[in-house]
N, C-alpha and C positions, 0 to 999 in steps of 0.2 A: 440876714437872709443868706442862704447857701448859694454858692457861686460855682458854675459849671462851664467848662469848655464844650462847645457844640460845633462840630465840623461842618454841619449842613444847615446852619442857621440862616434863614432867609429874612433879613431885617426889613425888607420892603413889605412883607406880609405881616399883618398884625395878629394873625393866629398861627400857632405852631403846634404840630402834633409830635410829641416826644415818643420815639420808638426805641431808644437806646436802653436795652434791658438792664445794664449795670446801673445807669443813673436812675431808672425807674425803681429798681430794688432799693437803692440808697434813699430815694425820696419817700417811698411808701413803707418800707420795712424798718429802715434805720431812723430816719427823721420823722416818720409817721405824718407826712404832710397832709393837710386837709383842704377842702374846697375853699377858695377865697384867699389862701395863703400865697405868698410871693416867693419867687426864685429868680436868681440872676443868671443870665446866659451871656457868653461872649464868644467870638470866633476868630480873633486876631486879624480880621480883614480891616477893621478900623479901630479907633481908640475909644469905643463906647462899650459900656456895660448895659445890657438890655434887661429890663425888669418885666417879668411876666407874672400873671396871676393865674392860678389853677382854676380851670372851669369844669373839667370833667376827668375823673380817674377811672380808667378801665384796666383790665387784667394785663393787656399787652401794650397799652399806650396811655398817654396823658395829654389832654387837650388844654392848651394854655393861650392866653391872650396878652399881647404886649401892651403895657400901660404907660411905660416911661423909658427913657434912656438917659444915662449919665456919661459925661465925657470923662473917661478914665485916662488922664494924662499923667500917670504916676511914674513913668520910667525916668531914670537918670539920663541926661543928655549925652554924657561921654561914655566911651567904651571901656568897660572894666572886665577883663578876661582872666580866667584861671588857667594856668598851665600847671597841672598837678601830676607829679611823678606817681606812677601806679602804686597804690598801697597794696598790702598783702592779703586783703580780704574784700570780698564782694560787699559785705555789710558796711565797710568804711566808705566805699564808693557811693553807696546809697545815701549814707549820712551826709557826705560832702555835697552831693547834688541837691538833696532836700534843703539843707541849711543855707547853702550859697545862693540858691534860687530865692530864698526868702529875703536875703539882704541885697538882692538886685545885681547879681553877677550877670554879665551879658552872654558870654559863651564859655564853654568848657572844652579844654583839650587835655585828655589824659594820655601821657606818653610813658614809654618804658625807659627809665633812666638806667645808668650803669649798675645801680644797686637795687633796682626794683626786683621784687620776686616775681617769678612767672605766674601770671594769673590769666586763665583762659576765660573769655566771655562769649557764651553762645548767643545766637540770635534771640533766644527766649529771655536771656538775662539782660541783654541790651533793651529789649522791648519793655521789660520790667523797669529798667532805669528811666526810660522815657515816660512811663506811666507815673513813676514817682515824681518826675519833674513837672508833669502837668498838674498833678494833685497839689504840689507845693505852690504852683502859680495860682491855681484856683483859691487856695487858702489865703495866700498873702496879698491878693488884690492886684497882682501884676497883669499886664495885657501884652506880653511879649514872650515868644518861645525861644529860649537860648538854643544855640547850636551845640550838640554833644558829639565830640569827635574822639576816637581812640586811634592812636598811631604807635607803631613800634619804635621809631627813631625820630627824634626831633632835630631839625636843622636850625640851630640857634641863629644862624646868619640871616634867615628869612625875616626875622623880626628885629633886626638890629636898629631900625629907625624908630621903634616904638619906645614908650616909657616902660622900661623893664625893671621890675623890683624882685630881687631874689632874697629869700630868707636864709640866713646862715648864723653860725654861732658868733658870739661876741669876740671881736678881735680889733686890731688897730685900724682895719680898713672898713669896718662896718659901722653904720650909724643907727641910732635909735629911730624907730618909725616916726616919732614926733618931730625929729630933727631934719628929716629929708624934705626937699621941696619937690612937689609933684607937679608935672606939667599936664594939665587936664586937657589940653588941646590935642594931645596924642592918644593913641590907644594905650591904655594902662594894663600891662600884663603882670600878673602876680605869679611867681614861680615858687612852688612849695615842694619841699624835699620828700623823699620816701622815708620809710622807717630807718634805713641805713645812711641817711644824709646823701647829699650830692657827692660824687667822686671828685678827686683833685683835678682830674682832666676836665670834668664838666665846669668846675669853678674857674679853671684857666680860660676856657672858652668864653665864659660870662665876663671875666675880667677884660679880655681883649675887646669885647663888644660893649664895654662900659656899662654893664648892668649895675644898678644901685643895690649894694649889699646892705641888708637891714637885719637887725636883731630885735627881739621883743624883750626888753629889759633883762632881768636876771632869771627868767623862767624859760624852760624848754617845753614848748607846747607840742602836742601830738600833731601828726600830719593832717588829721581831719579837723583839728581845732583852729589851726593857724589862720586859715583863710577867712573864717567867719569873723574873727576879731579884726583882721586887717582890712577887709573890704568895707566893713561897717565904719571903721575909723576913716578910711579914705573918702567915703561918700559923705559922712557927716561933717568933714572938715573942708568940703568944697564951698 
């Protein structure tokens, strides 16, 4: 069954008239849904997925009846956050958001590091990113909307008491991901470099705040790939 976020879902009423033209188009033109078929709606107000059956299809609305609800308690209990240095392309940001949502990242903070290239994001582009995030949530079965934040400068000291993991090249101070001990009772923050890596000054700040420096074996992954591998590993090893 296809799954959709509905912001005006009234779960106390067992009938629902769908008027969202984008969802109507997807149901009728793309999925070619028929009378009697089922669809899942959710609204982030509670942990339930609500199953509706199509009763009537009109040009501008679809009449549905609620027939069941499932407890969707699929979220991880600890906070796993991405601190991503701004990449050099909008497409990379889209890819990062889409894939990290699927592997259960809690919140996104994109910040301009010393070696980030200047990338301007208009309100329309940010709106598109939020739409990509919602579509990934619908597809992956999640029931939580991560926070999406863009900032120019990150104050590392504000997160000094969290479990901070930064990815860096192999050296005498870094450990393999499989060898670090992760404290799950704290916020777990994953810091991913830009294309030009973190600067020496940024690494010094992280060292002072006792960030855990990690390398990923003998491969250098792209900035948009690193977090997908890492977050999935952290979640599965809990």
